[in-house]
N, C-alpha and C positions, 0 to 999 in steps of 0.2 A: 431424290435426297432423303435419307432416313428421316422418318417421322419426327423422332425426338429432337433431332438437330433442327429440322424445319421450324418446329414449335419454339425452340430457343431463339432462333433468329427473328421469328415473327414477334417474340415477346420483346425483343430490343428495339423493333421499328418504332413503337409509339414513343419510347423515351428518346430515340433520335429526333422524332418530329417535334417533341416538346423542346429539345435543345435548339432545333432551327428557329422555332417561334421566338424562343427567348433571345436568341442572338439577333433576330430581326427587331424585336422590341428594343433592344439595346442600341441598334443601329439608328433608331428614330429619335433619340435624344438629341434636341436642338443644339446641344453643346458639343456634339460629337461630329466631326467632319472626316471626310475622306483623307487618307494619308497621301502625300505627294509621291509621285513615281520616283524611280531611281534617279532619273535626270532632273535637273532644277525645274520647278513648276513654272509653266509659262505665265507671263503677266498680262498677256493679250488675251482677248476673247476667243475661246475655243470654237471650233468648227460645229461642235455639238450644239445644237439650239437649245437643249435642255441644261446647259451648264453656264454659270455665271462667275466671275471673278470677284472675290471679296477679301481684301487685305492680303493679297498674295496666295491665297489658298482657294482650291476650286470646290465649290459646294455642288454636290450631286442632287438634282431634283428627281422626283419619281418619274419612271419612264412612261411615255405615253401609251395609249391603248393601241397604237399601231405596231408596237414591238411584238416579236414572235412569242416571247415569254408571257406577255399579257394576254394574248389571244387565247392562250390555254388555261388562264385562270380568271381573268376579269369577267365580271357579270353585268356590266352596264348595258343600258338600251342603246340601240343604233344611233339615237339622236345625239348621244353624249360621246360617241366614239372618237371624235377629234379633239376632245378635252383632255387635259392632264389631271390625274388624281390631285386633289387637295388633301395634303397629309394631315391637316387638322380637322377635316371633315369627319363626322361620325354617323353619317347616313348610310343605311344598308342599301347596297346596289341592287337594281332589278335584273332579273335573269334576261339575257339577251338571246335571240333565236340563232345566232351563229356560233353559240359556244361550243367547245368540243366536249367529248364525253365525260371529262373530269368535272365539268360543270355541274352534272347531276349529283356528284357527291358534295359539291360545295353548296348546292341549293337545299339546305336543311332548314329547319324551322328558325334556327338561330344562326344564320351565315356569318362568317367573319367580317369584320368592318374592313373598309378600304385601306386603313393604315396597316393593319395585320396582313392583308394580301400584298400591299406594296412592299412591306418588309420581307415577305417570303420571295418575292420576285427579284428583289435586289440583293438578297443576302449573299449570293455567290460572288458579287463584284465588289462588296463593301469591305474595306478594312478600316480600323479605327486608329485615331490619333488624337492626343489631348492638345489643344491649342495652348498658346503661352499665357492667355489671359484668363484661364480657368482657375478658379479658387481651389484651395486645398480640399474642401469638403467634396467638391465634385470629383476631384482625383481619387479621393478615398472610395467614394460610392462606386466609381467605375472599377477600381481595383478590386473592391469586394465582389462586384457582380462577375467580374472575369475569374476570380478565385473560385467562386461558386460554381461557375460553369466547368472549370477544371476538375474540381471535385466530383461533380456528376459524371463528367466523361471517364474519370478514372473508375468510379463504381461501376459503370456500365461495362467498362473493359473487363474488370474483375469478375463480374457476374457472368459475362459471356464465356471467359475462360474456364470457370468452374463448371458451367453447364456443358461445355464442349468436353471437358475432361471426364465428366460423369458419363456422357455418351460413349466416349471411347472405351471406358472401363466396361459398360454394359455390352457393347459390341464384342469386345475381347472375351468377356465372360461367355457370351453366346457362342462365339466361334470355338471356343475351347472344348465344346461339347457336340461337335457335329462333324460328319465327313462331308466332302463336297460331292456335287453331282458327278464329278469326273472320275470317281474311284471305280476300278474295274471289278471288285469283289470285296467280300468281308475279308479283312485281313487284320491278323493280330499283331499289333506294333505297340511300342511305348507311346507313339503319337502318330497321327496321319497327317500329312502335309495338307494344308488347305489351298484350294486353288480358287481363282476368281470365277464367278459364274457368269453365264451369258447375260448381257443386259436386256434381253427381250422379255422382260417380265411384264410389259404392258400388253402383250398380245393376248387376245381372247381365244379360248378354245372351248367352244360350246358342246353340249352333248351331241352325239352322232346317232341318228336314226339307224336301226340295224340293216335296213335295206340299202344304206349308203356306206356300211361298214367296209365292204370290200374295195369299193371305189376310193375311200379315204385311205385305206391301208395302202393301196397302190400308189397314191399320190405322195403319201409321206415317205414311202420307201424308195422313191426315185432319187437319183443322184446320191446313191450309198446312204440312204436313210437320213438325208439332210433335214428334212422338215421334222422327222422324229426326233433328232437330236436338239433342233431348236425349241420343240415343245417341251422336251424334257428338261432343258436348261432354263426354261421359263418358270418352272415349278419353284415356289417359295422354299428355301431350305428349311426353315423353322421360324416360328413366331418370335420376334425379337425380344418381346417382353417376358417369355417363358423363362422361369428360373429352374435350377437344377441343384438347390442348396442342399437337400438331403443326400443326394448322391455324391456331392463335393466334399462332405465331411471327411475328415481324416480317418475316422473309424470305418468309413464305408468304402474307401478307395480300393482296397484290396478285393472287395466283392465285385468290382467291375472288370470285365474282361478286356474292354478297350477304354482308354482314358477319355476319349471324346465321343463315346456313345452312351449317354446317360439319360435316365428317364426324367421328364419334367415333374415338378412337384405337384402340379394340379392333376396329373393324369396317372401318377405312379400307383403300383399296388402296395398297400400298407399290410404288413403282417402283424399279428398280434405281438406285443412286446414280451420278451422273455424276462423273468424276474432277474434282476441283478446284472442283466447284460445291456449296456447302453446301446442304443440305435439298432437294436435286434428287429425292428419293424421294417428295415430296408431290404429290398431285393430289386435288382435291375430288371423291372418288367413294368409294362404300361397297359392300361385298359384302352382298347381300340373298338370304335363302333363298327358294326356291319352295316349292311344295306337296311335302313329303317330298323335297326335293332341296336339299342344302346349297350355298350360294353359287351358285345357278342364274343370278342376275342381278348386274350391277354397276349401281348407281343413280348417275348422274353428272350434274354440273351441265353446262349447254351450254358448250362451250369458249369461252374468251376469246382474242383475237387473241394474247395472250402465253402461252396454255396450249395452243394447237393441237399443237405439237410433242410436249408431254407426253401429250396425248390419244392421238395415233397410237402413242406409245411404249407406253402401257397396252395398246392394241389388240393390238400385237405380242407383248408379254411375257405377256399372259393367254390368248394363243391365241384370241382372239375371231373369230368368223366372221360375227356378225350384230350390227348396230347398229339399235336403234329409236329414232327421233327423233320426239318428240311436241310439237314447237313449230315455228313458222315463224321465219325468220331475223329478221324484224321484225314486231312487232305494235303497233298504236297508235302508229306512228311511232318505237318504241323498239326498240333492238337487243336481241334475246333470246338470240341465239347467233351467234357468228362462223362464217362458211362455212369449214369444214375440209376441203373437197374442191375439186378443179378442175372447172370446167364441162366442160372437154373436155381431151384430152391428158393429160399427167401433171405432177406438182409434187412437190417434195421437202420434207418437213417434218421437220427435225432430220436424223435418220439413216434415216427411212422414205420411200421413194419410193411415191407414190399415183398411179395411173392410173385413168381412167373407161373402163370396157369397155362399158357399156350403161346406159340410163335409160328407164324406162318410165313415163309419167305417167297416172294414172288419176283418177277423180273424187274419191276420198277420200284416196289416198296415192299416192306416187311411189317406185319401186323403182330403186335405183342399184347397179351392180355395180362394185366397185373390185378392182383387182390391186395388192397391196403387197408391198414387198421392202426388205430392209435394203440400204443403200448403204455403200460403203467397201471392198468386196471386189473387187480387181482381177481375180480369176479368174472373176468372173461366175457363180459357183456357188452363191450365196445362193439359197435356196429362195423361190419366190413363193406368195403365199396369196391366196385369193379371199375377199373381205368383201363381204357384202350389206348395203346400208343400206335400211331401211324407213322412210319419212318420211311420217307421217300428217299431212296438210294441212288436214283438215276440222275441227280443233278451232277454235271461234270465239274471237275476242279476248276476249269476256266469256263467263263461264259454262261450259257443257259442250254438246257436240253435241246437237241436239234429238231425235235418235234414236240407239240404240246399234247399229244395223244395220252402219254402215260400220266401227265399231271391231271388232265381232265378225268380219267378213270380214278386216280387217286382222290381227287377231291370230291367226286361223287360218292365214293366209299365213305369218306369222312362225314359228309352230309347225312348219308343214310343211316349211320351207326351211332351219331351223337344223340343221346336220349333227350326228350323235350324238357325233363325236370332238372337237367344238369346246369351247372354254372358255366362260366366262360370257357371256351375252347382256348387251350394254351397252345400257342404256335411259337416255335423257336428255330433259329438256325445257329449261327455262331454269335453274331452281334445282335441279332433280334430285329433287323431293319431291312436287309436286302431282300433274301429269298422269302423271309417272313412276310414282309410287306407285298411281295409278288403274289404269294398265296392268298393273302386276305383280300386284295384287289380283285383278283380273278373271282373269288367267291362272291363278293358283293356285286360285281358287274354282271355276273350270270343272273343273280337275283333281279337286279334292275332290268336287265334284258328281258326276262320273263314277264315282269310287271309292267313295264313302260315301253317296250320295243325300242329301246335306245340305251346307249351307255355313256357314261360320263367319267372317263378314266382320269382326265386331268383334274376335274373338280374334286373327286373322291380321294385322289392322292393328296391334294392340297389339304383337304380336311383332316386326313389321318396324320399328316405331318405336324398338324397342330397338337396332336396327342403323343407323338414319338418322332423325333427328327429322323430325317433320311430314309423314311419308309419308301421302298422301291429305290434302290441304291444306285443303279447304273441304267444307262439308256438302253442296253441290251435287255434288261429285265423289263423295261417299259415297253419295248417292242414285243417281247414275248407275251406280255398280257394281251396285247392286241391280236397277236397270233392265236392265242387260246380261244379268245372270244369269237374270232372269225371262224376257227375250226368248229366250234360248237354251233354257230349260226348256219354255216353251210351244210354240214353233215349231221347235226343233231346227235340225239341219243340213239344209238342202233343196237344197244344190248338187248338181248331176249331171255326170258325164262325158258328153260326147255319145254315146259308144258305149253308154250304159245307158238312154238316153231311151226306146227303143222297149219295154223291159222295164218301165220305171216307168209309161209310159202304160197298159200292160196292167193294172198294179196299181191305177192311178187309176179304170180302167174297172169294176173289181170292187167289190163291196160292202166297206165299211169295217167292221171288226169293232167291234161295239157301237154304230156311229153310226146305223145304219138308212138308209144312203144310200151312194152310191159314194164312193170315195176322192176323186175330183175335187170332188164337192159338199162333202164334209167339209173339203176344203182352202179352197174358196171361202167356206164359212161362217165359217171363221177370218178371212178377209179382211173380211167384212161386219160382223165383230163389232168391228172397230176404231172406237173412238168418234169421231164428228165433233165438232170443237171449234168449236161456234157462238159461243163467247165470244171467239174470236180472229178475228172477221170484222167487226171494228168499223166500218172505213171503208166497206165494201161495204153496210152496213145503215144508213148514214145516209140521212135522208129525201131529200136531193138526189141520192143515188146509187141508190136502190132502183129507180128508173125506167130505170136503165142496165143492169139485169140482166135476161137473158132468162128464166132459170129461177131462182126465189128460193132453191132448195135448194143451188144451186151458186155459191158466192161465194168468192173468193179469201181465203186467210189472210193475216193482217198480215205475218208474218215473211218472206214471199216474193212478195207481190203486186207486180206491175209498176207502178212509179210513172212518171208522165209529167209534164212541165213544167206548172206553173200558168199558166193564160191570164191575161194582164194585166187587173187589175180584177174578175176573177171567182173566187169561192171554190168549193172542192170540185171543181176541175177537174183534179186530178192523178189521177183514178180511172178505171180501166178494168178490165173483168172479165177479168183475165188473170193467170197465175201463172208464175214461173219454175220450171222443172223440171230436175233433174240428169240427166246422161246417164252413159255408161259411162266416158269419159275426162275429162269436163268439167262443172264446175259450171254451172248455168244454161245448160245446152245447148239448152233448149227454152223457148219461151213457149206455155203452153197457154191458149188464148183461146176465148171463146164466139164464135160467128158474129156479125159486127157488126149491130145494129139500125139502122134508117135514121138515128136521131138520134145514133149512136155511130160513124158511118163516120169522122168527122174525128178522133175519139179514137183509133180503130184505126190510122189512118195516121200520127198523131203519135207513137204507140208504135213503129211500124215504123221511123220516122225516128230517133227518139231512141235507140233501142237497136240501131241499124245492122243490123236483120235483113235479109238478102238472100234468104232462101228462105222461102216461104209454102206450107204443105201444107193443102189444103182437102178434107175428107172427106165433104162432104154436097152435095146439090144445093140450089138456091135454094129450091126448093119440093118437098116430099115429102108425098104422101097429102093433098094440098089445103091443107097448112099451110106457112106461111112459116118457113123454117129459117134463112135467112141473107139479109141485104140484099146486093145486088150492089155491091161497093165498088171495081170497076174499070170502065172504059169498054169498051163493045163495040166502039168504034172512036174514033179521035182521042184527045182529052184531056179530063179533067174535073178540077175544083178542089174541095178540101175544105179551107177555111180557107187557110192558108199553103202547103198541100201541093197540088202538081199531078201527076196521074197520067195518063201517056201510054202507049197500048198499042203496042208496037213490034213484037211477033211473037206468033203463036199457031200452035201445032203439036199435032195430035192423034196420040195413041199408042193402043195396044190397050186400056188401061184407065184412062188418065189424059190430061189436057190440059196442055200446057206454054204458059204465057203469059209473055212478057218485057215488064216494065213499067218505064218510065223514071219515077223519082219525083224530083221537084224541090221544093226549099223556096225559095220566092220570097223570103222574108225573109232567108235565108242566101246566096241566090243560088248553091246547090250542088245537084247531081244525082247520083243513084245508080241502078244497075240492080237491080231485084228480080225474081226468077223465082218464079212461082207454079205449083204442081203440083196440078192439080184432078183428084182420084181419083173415077172414075165406077163403080167396081166394087162399091161398097157398096149393097146393095139397100135398098128402103124398109123391109122387114121382115126381121130376122135378121142373118146374117153372110154374107160372100162365100162362093161355093161352093168355092173353093180359095184357097190362099195365093200363087199365082203372081203375081198383080197387085200384091199388097202387097209382096212381095219385090222386084219390079222397081222399084216407085216409092221404096222405101227406099234401093235402090241408086242410083238417079238423083238423090236429094237428097244422099246422101253424096258423090257426085261433084261435085255443084254446091258443097258446102261446102268441098271441098278447093281449089276454084278461087277462091271468094269470100272465104275467110277464116272463121275459127271463131266467128262472131257467132251469136247464138241463132236457131234455126229455129222460125218461128211456126207452130203447128199448131192447126187449129180444125175443129170440126164445127159442130153447133148450139149446144149447151150448153157445150161444151168439156171434156167428161169421158169419155163412153163410147167412142166411136170415137178421140177424141183420146188418151185414156189407152192404147188398145189399140195405136195407132201408135208412141207413145213406148215402150211396153213392148217391143214387137217390135224397134224400132230398137236399143234398149239391149241386149236379149238377144242378138240377132244379131251385134252388134259384139263382145260378149264370146265368143261362140261361135267367131267368126273369129280372135280374138287368142288365146284360151286353151284352147279345146276344152271350156269349161264353161258350164253355163247354170243359172239359178236364176230360174224364172218367178215362184214364189211371192214371194220377197223383193223381186223387181224391182216386181211390182205393189203389194206392201205399202208399199214406198217411195213409189210414186206417190200412193197414197191418203193418205199421211201429209203430202204437199205440196199436194194439192188434192182436195176431196171428190169421191167416186164415180168416181174414175178406174178404168177397166175396169168397166163398170157392170153387166154381166149375166154369169151362168154361161156363156152361149153365147160371149161375148166372150173370157171367160178360157180356155175350152177351145180357141177359135181360136188363141190365143197358142201353145199347145202344138203344134197341128197345123201351123202355119205353120213353127215351128222343125223339125218333124220332115220336112216337105217340103224345107226348106232343106238339111237333112243329107242327105236322099236324093238331092238334085240337087247333090252335092258340087262338080261340075264348074262349077256357076255361081258358086262363090266368087270367080272373077275379077271378077264384076260389082262387088264391093265394093272393089277394090283400085285 
């Protein structure tokens, strides 16, 4: 029961008790007798030994101590249990040993007298009647008493109704400013329907020790995340007593992106008031605590066009140096956030001038550096400040990212770059509650994990919802938090500075404590423990498509398989055994494909054409150890046709470890042509790995240079099955590009990400070790960096 309503009902209870006592006292008047029943009153003696007949009416004497009612209220000693109460007695009864629990309450220092107790025990059976011989004064006294009682009852009813009405209004006011736990994502609507929450709010969810985190995750995820949903629904939506008066003002309604996501008055960010502008101190943003750090964050809605000036005013006044953006400007063709920064040059927002100093685009996020300054000072002495925006771009339109790896890298970057002297970190998505809350909770729980070796997701979400409603908006976001924490606990931080690689390789070569193998083997075993999701390979396992797979264990996942146009009049012709793979700076930077079979060459070229791939990397020979590894899909001379696609060899050039072929690809149906360059690597032996990394470094450099000239369309990479050597090339290309840009490498997480996108990428321990060796060779030959520029 809601607290305020419970208090209201409890407030009425003493009044009802007083009413009962008053009625009992009235019933004790010697001139008041019981009313006769509907049938004529008997004139003979009743069977009840306690009743006697007097002048045609039945007088009721107090019940004996043997009655059930009296046993729960009477406090006489056992010696007097057979006696009837004397209604005229004023003695205080002694406590008996056989009394029920209620006797403890009655045994106060001034217990009620027997007449009062008798009245209470008989009140439910006594009605009143005025006998014929009562004088007028008695009648008047009784009528006054009854009238007084009716007035008291009426007042109690009025007070109760007013209190209940006030509670309903407060609850309605609170509901108007929140989304429910059942919402699937931040959605911009005139209003959001409110659904009933799960009643399981009494369940306790204590902190989880980190060594039990995986076990608890598996338990909660059983039965389609049933326990996770129960836990999420047990979260309090928001404090009932929290008010949103400032946000509800008519002058501020247009400043809110969603009418039911409003900041509480007690935790909202106050702007300085502008002269002559009423309510100019309002912005839809709330202070949020971090782990043991008060007001570490400001959770804000994505700025609207009319609130961009206020947003920058908040950044300036709060001395913020870091902005975290967890939404794209548009999603599902809906505006989620106004662009509050210039693409280039500078722009003035209110009295804040913002200029873009730098922008670095990476696969999961973009980093922008702004220089901001107050305007209006003719002396030009106003200080400038550097503000860094971290824009996470990999959050899908629906749900959550399929892996927390990108978010953990993003969060680490934010932690490392926020200066210690700065004010709160401003975090925003669209509404400023769902993804914003998810980011803040992961940050805080990682801090708690490091400090206490445990996490308290339920408790922390509960606390920050007292600062801003609906923080962490969906059960999927709640599960994602746990996935990120478990990922960090199991695999830790595996990033390395290039200067520490040599030392790290020495550790990998030594035996791992307690593992019974080298550190490198232990690391690779973690990778092979990643479960292959066979249930997410539906299309590749269709009967019509099984014959298109070279190796039945390597089939693309549904979420990132390459889809080609369906051939007219033919079913199941959109399938090719190929997967989109993310690179360092770009999503879908690669297409990892199997080597074409004779009957899938046309599908291969249709894929190349449809996805405008201008670079093909081939890492196998046509035949190895007497086995067919790849069908020849290009002409040795002249031109060859595969369906609507015509391929013509224009140039062939031999290099030290690879061959370059320029192929003119024409679509006869569209009457268009493109130049495609194939890099055929010959340095991979039939058994094992290349003797050194020089050839791989050179071919990666050549492909990168080709991409700069032809545009950043996907690079198609294939060996035979499209996993082992293909995965090694993609891993090395990604790692070396990051080494060049940041001086940081993470071979483990790069390969782990590849395996989540396509089964068996980097297939053997030898291939995994080769990745490390090539990076070390690249660093040693630092002068060769120019090959990538």
